[in-house]
VOBA-1610 file (N, C-alpha, C; in pm, whole numbers, padded with zeros to 5 digits, always signed):
BEGIN
Met+01407-06041-08059Met+01338-06162-08084Met+01456-06276-08032Glu+01410-06339-07954Glu+01502-06487-07915Glu+01487-06585-08008Leu+01640-06622-08069Leu+01623-06732-08149Leu+01668-06901-08089Leu+01590-06982-08104Leu+01606-07102-08025Leu+01702-07206-08102Tyr+01693-07193-08293Tyr+01772-07287-08354Tyr+01758-07190-08461Val+01886-07209-08542Val+01888-07192-08717Val+01960-07307-08763Asp+01900-07332-08901Asp+01997-07404-08975Asp+01949-07346-09115Pro+02006-07401-09246Pro+02004-07363-09367Pro+01855-07381-09387Ala+01773-07480-09362Ala+01635-07532-09384Ala+01562-07453-09313Phe+01559-07412-09190Phe+01440-07336-09074Phe+01489-07269-08991Val+01405-07173-08939Val+01450-07090-08815Val+01362-07120-08677Val+01394-07146-08570Val+01280-07150-08468Val+01297-07038-08375Cys+01204-06931-08360Cys+01211-06846-08250Cys+01092-06816-08157Val+01110-06723-08055Val+01012-06702-07968Val+00933-06550-08034Lys+00845-06585-08095Lys+00765-06425-08126Lys+00718-06363-07986Pro+00758-06244-08023Pro+00696-06150-07884Pro+00583-06110-07922Val+00493-06096-07808Val+00378-06023-07788Val+00396-05887-07906Gly+00249-05882-07971Gly+00271-05740-08031Gly+00334-05700-08152Met+00400-05837-08192Met+00475-05857-08337Met+00358-05949-08442Asp+00327-05884-08536Asp+00231-05979-08661Asp+00330-06105-08714Ala+00273-06242-08686Ala+00335-06339-08726Ala+00372-06373-08856Glu+00254-06306-08946Glu+00283-06316-09105Glu+00362-06233-09158Lys+00380-06091-09100Lys+00464-05967-09188Lys+00575-05930-09089Glu+00574-05929-08973Glu+00686-05836-08895Glu+00796-05979-08850Val+00758-06047-08840Val+00836-06135-08780Val+00923-06184-08888Pro+00873-06237-09012Pro+00931-06281-09142Pro+01025-06155-09195Glu+00989-06025-09179Glu+01061-05909-09220Glu+01183-05918-09129Ala+01168-05922-09020Ala+01281-05905-08859Ala+01397-06045-08941Leu+01327-06172-08972Leu+01416-06271-08974Leu+01500-06240-09118Lys+01419-06164-09213Lys+01499-06172-09344Lys+01595-06057-09325Ala+01565-05963-09234Ala+01658-05850-09212Ala+01791-05919-09147Arg+01770-06038-09070Arg+01862-06092-08993Arg+01944-06174-09078Phe+01894-06245-09158Phe+01948-06358-09207Phe+01948-06376-09368Gly+01896-06256-09428Gly+01851-06260-09563Gly+01807-06360-09630Gly+01777-06377-09783Gly+01714-06458-09837Gly+01570-06482-09795Asp+01504-06601-09842Asp+01395-06618-09820Asp+01319-06661-09677Ile+01217-06627-09628Ile+01137-06680-09520Ile+01016-06693-09543Phe+00980-06826-09505Phe+00852-06880-09558Phe+00762-06875-09420Thr+00649-06873-09408Thr+00534-06870-09303Thr+00465-06995-09304Ile+00478-07094-09236Ile+00430-07215-09191Ile+00291-07226-09130His+00302-07143-08990His+00193-07126-08922His+00181-06998-08877Arg+00095-06982-08789Arg+00024-06852-08710Arg-00001-06795-08561Leu+00037-06710-08507Leu-00012-06668-08412Leu-00065-06563-08393Asp-00171-06549-08300Asp-00233-06400-08314Asp-00132-06296-08246Lys-00141-06174-08311Lys-00049-06069-08275Lys-00060-06038-08126Asn-00151-06065-08047Asn-00113-06042-07897Asn-00072-06153-07821Val-00034-06256-07892Val-00003-06374-07843Val+00130-06413-07879Gly+00222-06470-07774Gly+00368-06509-07820Gly+00394-06632-07807Gly+00500-06677-07843Gly+00576-06818-07820Gly+00655-06872-07928Val+00673-06998-07941Val+00769-07057-08041Val+00686-07100-08162Met+00764-07069-08244Met+00702-07032-08410Met+00855-07099-08487Val+00821-07165-08562Val+00911-07222-08674Val+00885-07160-08805Phe+00987-07094-08876Phe+00978-07045-09023Phe+01069-07139-09134Ala+01010-07156-09252Ala+01119-07236-09353Ala+01198-07125-09407Arg+01334-07163-09444Arg+01435-07074-09522Arg+01454-07129-09677Thr+01352-07234-09690Thr+01353-07286-09828Thr+01229-07334-09856Arg+01222-07352-10018Arg+01080-07363-10074Arg+01042-07545-10038Gln+01156-07615-10031Gln+01166-07755-10006Gln+01108-07748-09844Ala+01168-07733-09750Ala+01157-07708-09609Ala+01023-07642-09603Ala+00928-07565-09660Ala+00846-07488-09643Ala+00732-07625-09671Ala+00747-07702-09801Ala+00697-07784-09816Ala+00668-07888-09731Ala+00776-07930-09670Ala+00777-08064-09572Ala+00705-07985-09441Leu+00692-07899-09419Leu+00665-07842-09281Leu+00528-07832-09304Ser+00477-07775-09407Ser+00344-07748-09443Ser+00268-07872-09431Arg+00355-08008-09516Arg+00288-08115-09500Arg+00273-08174-09378Ala+00341-08149-09307Ala+00348-08177-09117Ala+00219-08128-09047Val+00218-08013-09097Val+00079-07922-09074Val-00047-08063-09125Gln-00033-08016-09228Gln-00169-08089-09306Gln-00181-08220-09264Glu-00091-08309-09209Glu-00059-08460-09174Glu-00113-08498-09019Gly-00071-08352-08977Gly-00087-08358-08792Gly+00003-08423-08741Thr+00155-08407-08803Thr+00268-08444-08737Thr+00330-08342-08665Met+00286-08195-08695Met+00338-08100-08648Met+00266-08095-08516Val+00303-08081-08399Val+00253-08109-08263Val+00279-07968-08214Lys+00168-07897-08191Lys+00184-07764-08124Lys+00122-07749-07957Glu+00188-07698-07872Glu+00127-07733-07719Glu+00164-07584-07655Tyr+00079-07544-07576Tyr+00050-07400-07522Tyr+00046-07402-07392Val+00033-07336-07328Val+00051-07294-07181Val-00083-07187-07175Ala-00156-07162-07064Ala-00286-07050-07039Ala-00281-07038-06918Met-00319-06900-06875Met-00370-06886-06760Met-00518-06845-06782Val-00619-06913-06684Val-00757-06919-06739Val-00832-06872-06605His-00946-06811-06597His-01021-06751-06486His-01099-06891-06455Gly-01105-06909-06320Gly-01157-07021-06273Gly-01088-07152-06295Ala-01166-07276-06260Ala-01077-07365-06252Ala-01181-07505-06320Pro-01090-07506-06473Pro-01170-07635-06513Pro-01140-07737-06474Pro-01209-07858-06518Pro-01138-07979-06491Pro-01023-08028-06508Glu-00970-08130-06449Glu-00851-08170-06409Glu-00765-08206-06558Glu-00851-08249-06651Glu-00825-08252-06778Glu-00923-08259-06866Gly-00934-08230-07024Gly-01046-08240-07094Gly-00992-08286-07250Asp-01096-08314-07346Asp-01082-08338-07481Asp-01206-08304-07549Trp-01175-08132-07585Trp-01287-08080-07625Trp-01314-08071-07792Glu-01424-08094-07833Glu-01422-08094-07989Glu-01548-07979-08012Asp-01567-07874-08097Asp-01646-07803-08085Asp-01688-07750-08267Leu-01779-07667-08291Leu-01805-07635-08439Leu-01760-07491-08392Leu-01655-07413-08489Leu-01623-07258-08451Leu-01677-07218-08618Trp-01711-07057-08567Trp-01757-06995-08673Trp-01694-06845-08643Lys-01616-06816-08777Lys-01557-06677-08763Lys-01617-06571-08806Asp-01658-06445-08719Asp-01707-06322-08795Asp-01630-06230-08836Ser-01580-06244-08966Ser-01447-06179-09026Ser-01432-06028-08974Ala-01597-05959-08983Ala-01632-05822-08977Ala-01567-05802-08839Lys-01627-05857-08742Lys-01581-05814-08584Lys-01431-05926-08544Asn-01366-05991-08626Asn-01281-06063-08571Asn-01314-06154-08457Lys-01385-06190-08447Lys-01433-06266-08336Lys-01497-06417-08414Val-01474-06490-08300Val-01509-06657-08333Val-01661-06704-08226Phe-01716-06781-08293Phe-01821-06806-08207Phe-01811-06976-08196Val-01860-07052-08082Val-01909-07175-08079Val-02054-07179-08116Val-02094-07270-08229Val-02192-07298-08288Val-02245-07425-08295Lys-02380-07454-08298Lys-02442-07599-08265Lys-02399-07718-08403Arg-02454-07599-08522Arg-02478-07695-08644Arg-02362-07633-08762Glu-02336-07728-08802Glu-02226-07738-08933Glu-02321-07644-09039Arg-02224-07553-09093Arg-02272-07495-09238Arg-02150-07418-09288Lys-02198-07316-09382Lys-02087-07310-09453Lys-01995-07196-09366Gly-01843-07199-09355Gly-01797-07135-09289Gly-01741-07199-09144Val-01796-07302-09110Val-01776-07346-08990Val-01687-07438-08972Lys-01611-07452-08871Lys-01490-07551-08902Lys-01473-07622-08754Lys-01469-07750-08745Lys-01443-07842-08646Lys-01322-07810-08587Ala-01352-07790-08444Ala-01213-07779-08361Ala-01192-07892-08256Arg-01062-07908-08216Arg-01032-07987-08085Arg-00917-07971-08044Leu-00902-07981-07924Leu-00815-07949-07805Leu-00816-08042-07695Glu-00662-08082-07666Glu-00683-08152-07529Glu-00566-08079-07432Tyr-00629-08080-07300Tyr-00564-07996-07223Tyr-00565-08072-07105Arg-00430-08044-06978Arg-00439-08071-06844Arg-00432-07964-06753Arg-00487-07939-06617Arg-00474-07839-06583Arg-00346-07875-06477Leu-00285-07773-06478Leu-00152-07770-06392Leu-00147-07725-06274Thr-00250-07604-06203Thr-00265-07525-06097Thr-00398-07502-06105Glu-00446-07513-05961Glu-00577-07480-05935Glu-00600-07356-05879Gly-00710-07259-05880Gly-00766-07184-05802Gly-00814-07060-05877Glu-00858-06940-05819Glu-00910-06822-05885Glu-00894-06820-06047Cys-00754-06844-06037Cys-00690-06839-06179Cys-00609-06982-06196Ser-00631-07058-06281Ser-00531-07173-06337Ser-00500-07200-06427Leu-00348-07257-06414Leu-00258-07282-06515Leu-00297-07394-06597Val-00317-07381-06743Val-00307-07488-06793Val-00230-07530-06917Arg-00216-07666-06981Arg-00161-07680-07074Arg-00213-07738-07214Val-00207-07683-07309Val-00316-07729-07414Val-00240-07809-07534Arg-00278-07898-07596Arg-00259-07960-07733Arg-00305-07929-07807Leu-00283-07867-07959Leu-00404-07829-08034Leu-00430-07922-08145His-00503-08009-08157His-00543-08096-08302His-00602-08049-08410Thr-00623-07918-08424Thr-00667-07823-08525Thr-00622-07678-08497Gly-00590-07616-08608Gly-00518-07465-08569Gly-00637-07355-08610Arg-00741-07338-08558Arg-00860-07262-08616Arg-00834-07108-08519Ser-00862-07024-08598Ser-00851-06880-08548Ser-00901-06872-08365His-00830-06826-08321His-00860-06808-08198His-00918-06899-08058Gln-00842-07019-08147Gln-00935-07156-08112Gln-00945-07190-07970Ile-00809-07157-07891Ile-00784-07206-07740Ile-00892-07082-07643Arg-00870-06980-07740Arg-00947-06866-07634Arg-01079-06880-07635Val-01164-06910-07757Val-01301-06935-07748Val-01352-07077-07715Gln-01255-07195-07692Gln-01306-07313-07656Gln-01303-07277-07489Phe-01198-07227-07424Phe-01208-07217-07280Phe-01310-07100-07215Ala-01334-07013-07294Ala-01427-06873-07283Ala-01544-06970-07284Ser-01592-07039-07386Ser-01739-07078-07395Ser-01788-07165-07288Arg-01686-07212-07215Arg-01720-07298-07110Arg-01712-07205-06980Gly-01678-07097-06968Gly-01682-07017-06865Gly-01550-06990-06808Phe-01433-07036-06874Phe-01314-07039-06859Phe-01201-06913-06893Pro-01259-06771-06917Pro-01158-06700-07012Pro-01063-06669-06960Leu-00967-06681-07090Leu-00841-06681-07058Leu-00789-06543-07000Val-00693-06526-06887Val-00664-06410-06826Val-00632-06311-06934Gly-00685-06183-06924Gly-00609-06035-07019Gly-00701-06068-07135Asp-00796-06147-07160Asp-00805-06187-07298Asp-00993-06109-07314His-00949-05970-07304His-01103-05888-07309His-01203-05933-07418Lys-01114-05954-07514Lys-01250-06009-07636Lys-01311-06117-07594Tyr-01291-06218-07551Tyr-01383-06335-07483Tyr-01410-06316-07358Gly-01400-06250-07270Gly-01490-06232-07139Gly-01403-06182-07021Ser-01297-06179-07052Ser-01196-06160-06917Ser-01251-06016-06880Arg-01250-05954-06748Arg-01279-05806-06707Arg-01166-05795-06610Asp-01019-05871-06636Asp-00910-05816-06557Asp-00833-05690-06628Glu-00731-05658-06547Glu-00668-05545-06587Glu-00526-05583-06678Ala-00508-05704-06717Ala-00384-05764-06791Ala-00398-05722-06919Thr-00283-05689-07006Thr-00308-05605-07154Thr-00300-05689-07269Ala-00288-05838-07216Ala-00296-05908-07348Ala-00332-06098-07287Pro-00386-06158-07377Pro-00437-06282-07325Pro-00330-06370-07244Met-00316-06408-07138Met-00196-06510-07116Met-00193-06621-07178Leu-00184-06616-07298Leu-00142-06766-07353Leu-00025-06777-07454Phe+00025-06862-07474Phe+00206-06869-07495Phe+00195-07016-07589Ser+00256-07024-07688Ser+00302-07102-07771Ser+00442-07181-07684Cys+00399-07295-07607Cys+00550-07318-07545Cys+00639-07420-07596Arg+00584-07511-07690Arg+00646-07626-07728Arg+00595-07638-07891Ile+00696-07697-07989Ile+00640-07732-08108Ile+00718-07866-08152Thr+00674-07941-08191Thr+00770-08081-08253Thr+00701-08109-08381Phe+00821-08127-08459Phe+00799-08185-08614Phe+00887-08275-08629Pro+00857-08354-08785Pro+00953-08439-08838Pro+01019-08338-08946His+01181-08392-08909His+01260-08334-08985His+01368-08395-09074Arg+01387-08479-09184Arg+01495-08560-09239Arg+01474-08682-09138Gly+01398-08738-09124Gly+01399-08862-09043Gly+01382-08859-08909Lys+01431-08695-08837Lys+01446-08711-08709Lys+01319-08659-08671Thr+01302-08638-08517Thr+01198-08537-08464Thr+01260-08452-08413Cys+01230-08310-08429Cys+01262-08204-08371Cys+01168-08146-08258Cys+01217-08097-08165Cys+01139-08031-08037Cys+01184-07929-07975Phe+01121-07823-07980Phe+01200-07697-07928Phe+01063-07619-07850Glu+01133-07577-07699Glu+01048-07514-07603Glu+01089-07396-07541Ala+00996-07312-07494Ala+01013-07202-07425Ala+00907-07176-07310Leu+00939-07103-07208Leu+00809-07044-07135Leu+00809-06911-07125Pro+00686-06835-07090Pro+00671-06709-07086Pro+00728-06670-06935Gly+00707-06524-06932Gly+00763-06482-06820Gly+00673-06489-06711Trp+00541-06500-06737Trp+00422-06511-06641Trp+00423-06659-06584Tyr+00467-06775-06643Tyr+00440-06874-06602Tyr+00575-06896-06471Gly+00481-06934-06370Gly+00569-06916-06256Gly+00579-07026-06142Thr+00490-07112-06113Thr+00470-07166-05995Thr+00553-07290-05990Glu+00631-07339-05878Glu+00699-07476-05875Glu+00621-07576-05904Lys+00521-07581-05837Lys+00400-07678-05877Lys+00374-07715-06034Ala+00332-07601-06120Ala+00352-07591-06255Ala+00474-07639-06316Glu+00567-07589-06267Glu+00745-07673-06341Glu+00748-07775-06342Asn+00686-07845-06223Asn+00726-07955-06181Asn+00624-08069-06278Ser+00521-07993-06333Ser+00425-08045-06411Ser+00436-08122-06532Leu+00555-08025-06592Leu+00587-08043-06738Leu+00624-08166-06767
//
């Protein structure tokens, strides 16, 4: 597992696809550094990318507060089928069927329904397009279901309509930004499948 930054307060790593963000990654970090590891946010098991874990209760409280106040900014890259509009700011109501572990866009607020918002811009256009996404809310499967509901399922996301041969959704947490002791910390990485010169120049 790639480490991007380590200090006494927190560790930033690139979670591999296939590792559980709430159990396996903290265990691996504990084995490497000892002491406590506190999970602040999560990624689906079949999604990789940049994550931050706290190493003290004080850091965990500060990072959790950043999540709640919206000062922790999480950005992603994704490959989707089709070509969505050049940019967008999407708000939806999402409901999760826990028994099926699947999320649906619904029209009315009711018990269990949560508001979800993201902004994106398209980096490349084609049969499959690369998009850069900023989350404003951290709902389960949010990026996957918001794009799929508009006819642009993520490549490899068979749960939400993709019919290709990729083995996992092409979604990656590429940048995380948060305040820490009066400074702004920013860490980023890109997945192996991220690739065109045009896309790289758009970052």
